[in-house]
N, C-alpha and C positions, 0 to 999 in steps of 0.2 A: 883167204888168198883166192882170189877171180886172174882167169886169164882170157884174154881177150881171144875171140875167135874170127873170122870175116866176114860172121852174119854184128851187124852195128850193134844191133838190140839182145845177142845172146854170147853169153860168157859161161867156161867150163870153172865147176866149183875146188877142189879139192879133190874129190874124187873124179877127177876128170864128166863128171858128169852137165850135161851142159842147160841153164838154166836163163832165164830172162831175165837179162839186165835189170838191175835195181829194187831187182822181187827175191822172193823166193821160191818163183811157181818155176819147175821141172817145166822143159821145153815139151817131153812125154806127158803131160799131164795137161797143158793144152791139145795134144796131138789126139788123145786119147779123147778128148771133148770133145773136138769136131767131127772126129773120123765117127760115135760111140752115136751120137745127136744128130749129125748133120749141122752141125753146127756153119754159117755163113761168118768169114772174118764182123765181121759187123752183129750176128748173134753175139760169138763168144764177147769180143767187145763188151754187152751187154750184161751179161752175164759173169764178166771179172771187169767190173770198171776203173777197176786200180791199171790196167793197159790198155794203151797205146792201140790204134790199128798200125801205128809202126813196127810196134814190137810184137803183136800177133800174126803183122806178117811178116816178119824176119826167122822168129819162130818157127810157121808153120813150115817155109824153103827152106830152117836146117832142121827141120824133122824131113823132110821129103828127100832131102840130099841125104841125108844120111837113113834114110829109111830103115835098111835091113840090118842095120848091126842098131836100132833103135828099137825095133819091135825086138830081136832079142832081147835085149833087156825087157826091156816090155812083159815079156816070157818067161826073160829070171825070178821077174816080180812076184807077177802071180805063183810061178810056183813053188819060192817059198814062202807066201801070206797063206797058198792051203796048207803047206806042210805044217806053217804054226798052226791053220785053227782046226788041222785035222790032230795032232799033237797036246791042243789044250781040250777038246773031246764037246760031246755038244753043253750047251749054257743050262743052266735050271732051270730057266725061260724056258728057253723053247723044251727042253725036259715035257716039263708043267703042263707048256700049248697045247702038244702032240700026244697028254693026256687025257689032255680034257679035247683030245679032236679037233682042235682049233686050228692043227696045219697038219 
């Protein structure tokens, strides 16, 4: 079940996460690509050809209008991923590469 927003191409999923309508892509995923790589909407469309420019602009507008809230969500997800990474420990591959002085 999705909840409509005032942004034509953005809906909220069952966890209230903003998602680009008709896709499984979260608004924060697109916003992170935009910010991390400096990609323009046209470049984002090249990288994600299943998205129309309308969807991209709508998602970016949603991000900028809700930036503080979404940045907190990004940080929360990053902390969770780091916690999981620490709890799992070093992979055998990384240990082997370190022992060979390759990393």
